[in-house]
C-alpha positions in Angstrom: 45.0 -7.0 -3.9 45.6 -9.7 -6.1 47.7 -7.6 -8.6 49.7 -6.4 -5.5 50.2 -9.8 -4.4 51.6 -11.0 -7.9 54.0 -8.0 -8.0 55.3 -9.2 -4.6 55.6 -12.6 -5.8 57.5 -11.5 -9.2 59.8 -9.2 -6.8 60.4 -12.0 -4.1 61.3 -14.5 -7.2 63.7 -12.3 -8.5 65.3 -11.5 -5.0 65.8 -15.3 -4.7 67.6 -16.1 -7.8 71.5 -16.7 -6.9 73.8 -14.7 -8.4 75.7 -15.8 -11.6 78.6 -18.2 -11.1 78.0 -18.9 -7.3 77.5 -22.3 -6.4 74.4 -23.6 -5.1 74.4 -25.0 -1.4 74.2 -28.7 -1.1 71.3 -28.6 1.4 69.4 -25.1 1.1 67.6 -24.0 4.4 63.6 -23.9 4.4 62.1 -21.5 1.9 61.1 -18.8 4.4 61.1 -16.1 1.7 58.2 -13.6 0.6 57.6 -15.2 -2.1 56.5 -18.6 -0.4 54.3 -16.3 1.8 52.3 -14.6 -1.2 52.1 -17.9 -3.0 50.5 -19.3 0.0 48.0 -16.1 0.1 47.0 -16.9 -3.6 46.3 -20.4 -3.2 44.0 -19.7 -0.1 41.9 -16.9 -1.9 41.8 -19.1 -5.0 40.1 -22.0 -2.6 36.5 -21.5 -2.3 34.9 -21.1 1.2 33.7 -24.1 2.6 31.4 -22.3 5.3 30.6 -23.1 9.1 29.2 -26.7 9.4 25.9 -26.9 11.4 24.4 -30.1 12.6 20.6 -30.6 12.2 18.7 -32.3 14.9 14.9 -32.1 15.9 14.3 -31.4 19.5 10.6 -30.6 19.5 11.6 -28.3 16.8 13.9 -28.2 13.9 17.8 -27.0 14.9 20.7 -26.2 13.5 24.1 -25.6 15.5 27.7 -25.3 15.1 30.1 -27.5 16.9 31.2 -24.5 19.0 27.7 -23.1 19.9 28.6 -20.0 18.1 25.8 -20.3 15.4 22.0 -21.9 16.1 19.1 -21.6 13.6 15.8 -22.6 15.0 13.2 -23.0 12.5 9.6 -22.6 14.4 6.0 -22.4 13.4 2.6 -23.0 14.7 -0.9 -23.9 13.4 -4.0 -23.5 15.7 -7.2 -24.0 14.1 -10.4 -23.4 16.1 -13.9 -24.3 16.1 -16.5 -22.7 18.3 -20.3 -22.4 19.4 -22.4 -20.1 21.5 -25.7 -19.7 23.0 -27.6 -16.7 24.8 -31.0 -15.6 25.6 -29.8 -12.3 25.7 -27.5 -11.4 22.5 -28.5 -11.7 19.0 -26.9 -13.8 16.2 -24.1 -11.0 15.7 -22.7 -12.7 18.9 -23.6 -15.8 19.2 -22.4 -17.1 15.6 -20.7 -20.2 15.3 -17.6 -20.6 13.4 -14.2 -22.1 12.5 -11.3 -20.3 11.5 -7.3 -20.3 11.6 -6.4 -19.0 14.9 -2.7 -18.9 14.0 -0.4 -19.8 11.2 2.8 -18.6 11.8 6.4 -19.4 10.5 9.8 -17.9 11.6 13.4 -18.6 12.7 15.3 -17.6 15.6 18.8 -18.1 17.2 22.1 -16.7 17.7 25.3 -16.2 15.3 29.2 -15.3 15.5 28.4 -16.5 19.4 26.8 -13.4 20.6 24.1 -11.7 17.9 21.0 -12.7 18.6 18.1 -12.4 16.2 14.1 -13.6 15.4 12.0 -13.1 12.7 8.3 -14.5 12.5 5.4 -14.0 10.2 1.6 -14.5 10.9 -0.4 -15.6 7.8 -3.9 -14.5 8.1 -6.5 -14.1 5.0 -3.9 -14.1 2.5 -1.4 -11.5 4.0 1.9 -11.8 5.8 2.2 -9.8 9.1 5.5 -9.5 11.2 4.8 -10.7 14.9 8.3 -10.6 16.4 11.3 -9.3 14.7 14.4 -8.4 16.6 18.3 -8.2 16.4 20.5 -7.8 19.8 23.3 -8.9 21.6 24.0 -11.6 24.4 26.7 -12.1 27.2 26.3 -8.3 28.2 27.4 -9.0 31.5 25.3 -7.5 34.2 23.0 -6.1 31.3 22.4 -9.7 29.8 20.5 -9.4 26.8 19.8 -6.1 24.1 17.3 -6.6 22.1 16.0 -4.0 19.1 13.0 -4.6 17.1 9.4 -5.4 17.5 8.6 -7.8 20.4 6.2 -8.1 23.4 6.3 -5.7 26.2 7.5 -7.5 29.2 4.2 -7.3 31.3 2.5 -9.8 33.2 2.8 -13.6 33.2 -0.5 -14.7 31.3 0.4 -12.2 28.6 4.4 -13.3 28.0 3.6 -17.3 28.2 3.2 -18.0 24.4 -0.3 -19.3 23.2 0.9 -23.1 22.5 2.0 -23.4 26.3 -1.3 -21.9 27.6 -3.5 -24.1 29.9 -6.9 -22.9 27.8 -7.4 -21.8 24.6 -7.2 -18.3 25.2 -5.5 -15.7 27.8 -8.1 -14.8 30.7 -10.4 -11.9 29.4 -8.9 -9.3 32.0 -5.3 -10.1 30.5 -6.9 -9.4 27.1 -8.4 -6.1 28.2 -5.5 -4.9 30.3 -2.2 -6.3 29.4 0.2 -5.0 26.9 0.7 -6.4 23.1 3.8 -6.1 21.0 5.6 -3.0 20.2 8.8 -1.6 18.6 11.5 -0.7 21.1 14.9 -1.9 22.6 15.0 -4.1 25.8 17.4 -5.2 28.6 17.0 -8.8 30.0 19.0 -10.5 32.4 18.9 -13.0 35.6 20.7 -12.6 39.0 20.9 -13.8 42.6 21.8 -17.7 41.2 18.9 -17.6 38.7 16.3 -16.8 41.3 15.6 -13.0 39.9 14.6 -12.2 36.8 14.5 -8.6 35.3 13.5 -6.9 32.1 13.4 -3.0 31.2 12.9 -1.3 28.1 11.4 1.8 26.1 8.8 1.1 23.6 6.4 3.3 21.1 2.7 2.0 20.7 2.4 1.2 16.8 0.1 -0.6 14.5 -0.1 -4.4 13.9 2.5 -4.0 11.4 4.9 -2.0 14.1 4.7 1.1 12.3 4.7 4.3 14.4 3.8 7.4 12.8 3.3 10.5 15.4 5.2 12.4 17.9 3.6 10.3 21.0 3.1 6.7 22.2 6.0 6.6 24.2 6.2 3.9 27.0 8.9 2.8 29.8 8.1 -1.0 30.8 9.4 -3.0 33.4 9.0 -6.7 35.0 10.8 -8.5 37.7 10.0 -11.8 38.8 11.4 -14.0 41.7 11.6 -17.4 42.3 10.7 -18.1 45.9 10.6 -21.9 45.9 12.8 -23.6 43.1 12.7 -27.5 44.1 12.2 -30.8 42.4 8.4 -30.8 41.5 7.8 -27.7 43.5 8.1 -24.2 42.5 6.5 -20.8 43.4 6.9 -17.9 41.1 6.4 -14.2 42.3 6.1 -11.2 39.7 5.5 -7.7 39.3 5.2 -5.5 36.0 4.9 -1.8 35.4 4.0 0.3 32.3 4.2 4.4 32.2 3.1 5.4 29.1 2.0 8.3 26.7 -0.9 6.8 24.3 -0.5 7.1 20.7 -2.4 10.2 19.3 -3.4 10.9 23.0 -6.1 8.0 22.7 -6.4 4.8 24.8 -8.8 1.7 24.4 -9.9 -1.5 26.4 -12.0 -4.2 25.6 -12.1 -8.0 25.8 -13.9 -11.0 24.7 -15.1 -14.0 26.9 -14.8 -16.5 24.1 -13.1 -16.9 20.7 -10.9 -14.3 19.2 -13.2 -13.2 17.1 -16.5 -11.3 17.0 -17.4 -8.2 19.0 -16.0 -7.5 22.5 -18.3 -7.8 25.4 -17.0 -5.2 27.3 -15.1 -2.2 25.8 -14.4 1.3 26.6 -14.2 2.5 23.1 -11.8 5.4 22.1 -10.9 7.7 25.4 -9.1 10.9 25.2 -5.6 10.4 27.4 -2.2 11.8 27.4 -1.2 9.4 30.2 -1.6 5.6 31.4 0.2 3.6 34.0 -0.3 -0.1 34.1 0.5 -2.5 36.6 0.3 -6.4 37.1 1.0 -8.6 40.2 1.5 -12.4 39.3 2.0 -15.5 41.6 2.2 -19.1 40.4 2.6 -22.3 42.4 3.5 -25.7 41.1 3.0 -28.9 43.3 4.3 -31.4 40.8 1.2 -32.4 38.6 -0.9 -29.2 40.3 -0.8 -25.5 39.3 -2.4 -22.7 40.9 -2.1 -19.2 39.1 -3.4 -15.9 39.9 -2.7 -12.5 38.4 -4.3 -9.1 39.2 -4.2 -5.7 36.9 -4.6 -2.2 37.4 -4.5 0.6 34.5 -5.1 4.3 35.5 -5.7 6.6 32.3 -6.2 10.3 32.8 -5.7 13.8 31.1 -7.6 15.6 28.3 -10.9 15.1 30.7 -10.6 11.4 31.7 -9.9 10.1 35.0 -10.6 6.5 35.5 -9.2 3.3 36.7 -9.9 0.0 35.3 -8.9 -3.1 36.7 -9.1 -7.1 36.7 -7.9 -10.2 38.2 -8.2 -14.2 37.7 -7.2 -17.5 39.4 -6.6 -20.8 37.5 -6.1 -24.3 38.7 -4.9 -27.2 36.5 -4.1 -30.8 37.1 -2.2 -33.4 34.9 -4.2 -36.7 35.2 -1.3 -38.6 33.7 1.1 -37.7 36.2 3.0 -34.6 33.8 4.6 -31.7 35.5 4.1 -28.1 34.3 7.6 -27.1 32.5 8.8 -23.8 33.8 11.5 -21.7 31.6 13.5 -19.9 34.2 15.2 -17.5 31.3 11.9 -16.3 30.5 9.9 -16.6 33.9 6.9 -18.3 31.8 5.4 -21.7 31.0 7.1 -23.9 28.5 6.4 -27.0 26.6 5.0 -30.2 28.5 6.6 -33.6 27.6 4.0 -36.3 27.7 5.2 -39.5 29.7 3.8 -41.7 27.0 2.9 -40.2 23.5 -0.3 -41.4 21.7 0.4 -44.5 19.7 3.9 -44.8 20.6 4.1 -48.3 20.1 3.4 -49.6 23.5 -0.3 -48.3 24.0 0.4 -44.5 25.1 -2.6 -42.5 25.4 -0.6 -39.3 25.5 -1.2 -36.5 28.3 -4.4 -35.4 29.7 -5.2 -32.5 31.9 -8.0 -30.8 33.5 -8.5 -26.9 34.4 -10.9 -24.3 35.9 -10.4 -20.7 35.8 -12.4 -17.7 37.1 -11.9 -14.3 35.6 -13.0 -10.8 36.3 -12.6 -7.6 34.4 -14.2 -4.0 35.1 -14.2 -1.4 32.5 -16.5 1.1 34.3 -15.1 4.1 36.0 -14.9 7.8 35.3 -18.1 8.3 33.7 -16.7 5.5 31.0 -19.1 2.6 30.9 -16.8 0.0 29.5 -18.7 -2.9 31.2 -17.9 -5.3 33.7 -17.8 -9.5 33.2 -17.4 -12.3 35.2 -16.4 -15.7 33.5 -15.9 -19.0 34.4 -13.9 -21.8 32.1 -13.5 -25.4 32.2 -10.7 -26.8 30.1 -9.6 -30.3 29.0 -6.6 -30.7 27.3 -5.2 -33.8 25.7 -1.5 -34.0 24.4 -0.7 -36.4 21.7 2.8 -35.7 21.8 5.3 -32.8 22.9 3.9 -30.8 19.5 0.5 -31.7 19.3 -2.5 -30.7 21.5 -6.2 -30.9 21.5 -8.3 -28.7 23.6 -11.7 -28.5 24.7 -13.2 -25.1 26.3 -16.5 -24.5 28.3 -16.8 -20.6 29.1 -19.7 -19.0 30.9 -19.7 -15.3 31.0 -21.8 -12.8 32.9 -22.1 -9.4 31.9 -23.3 -5.8 33.2 -23.4 -3.3 31.2 -21.0 -2.4 28.1 -21.5 -1.8 24.3 -23.6 -4.5 24.1 -25.5 -4.5 27.7 -26.5 -6.7 30.1 -26.7 -10.4 29.7 -25.3 -13.9 29.9 -23.1 -16.0 27.1 -22.1 -19.6 27.0 -19.5 -20.7 24.5 -18.0 -24.4 23.5 -14.6 -24.0 22.2 -12.5 -26.7 20.6 -8.5 -26.2 19.1 -6.1 -28.6 16.9 -2.9 -27.5 17.6 0.8 -28.1 16.1 3.8 -26.2 16.9 7.4 -26.5 16.7 
């Protein structure tokens, strides 16, 4: 290309020379010759590109964005460290052992580029290994189709399961959610809002994969969809209603459901074990009411598995209430239809005697994994939680959990947990 430009310059220069013996004009017209255009091209290609300037700022996380909003880079991460203690008259030390562990350590980046491209890549670090959590690329501003994502992401199912862990009321999701809701899988997903932002919908096709997002085999296909409606959307008042459904072919024709009542480690108190099945249908109904500092939330699940000699239905539900003693209000993300980051009225040690934000919460939870000759067990649990927010990025949590188990792999019994978490996320 540069050789061609040089030849054009030489040709244009030769054409611009005056014939011998003819006088020059006293006031020649502006030079608009081909040679001038080629010179301009060569000058521009010689100059190195200065790139696209991004302005950095801290808004509860590290953001870099261009002035025209065509580019956004959001550096994100979290660190959750849990301590737990357990006691029981019915279970041995393998169940009641005390411990401390890093619940989550993640680092990632998300944002958009070239106006309409969206992306996210997040890794979780555990025991010296890095594992992909969310990893997708897609497009936004697709008219009635909203956003399209390809990659590894959480399936759109339920409210408790899709609210990010750092913004949860308790240390852990309800046992019914942990047993019956869906996790991350590779797939393709559409997402948009309508009716003035009151109705939000998702629909996607996924494959059941391992924790790395790898799928091997000819089964594991799933169609999952979710719709939510804001029946009330006023200052300080909100009513969220949601319904989710998933129809799936279990990977390798095997399904399994189980849950813990306490920390995210150790044996599961209810567990179906591996179930031969070639079909599964899962449903979730969710509602959440916010009245300024008070929030009431409930959700119910039903999963039916069938085929290869199996015909069983499992179900669960929870109800929970929370109240901010210091006057804060739970923040709701209308685009994602989940709870978001709460902002304390006064941060801890903010220079004016700030004490941070305090919240009390209570939850009842039930899950039943016994049906169709499968003894996965039943469990009722009560959780009392206290949250102390130092600032928008830092929380300290304390949960007391009582669980009553009937049947299941460990047998009937009761157990108490006390758990605490130190959390920083951005």
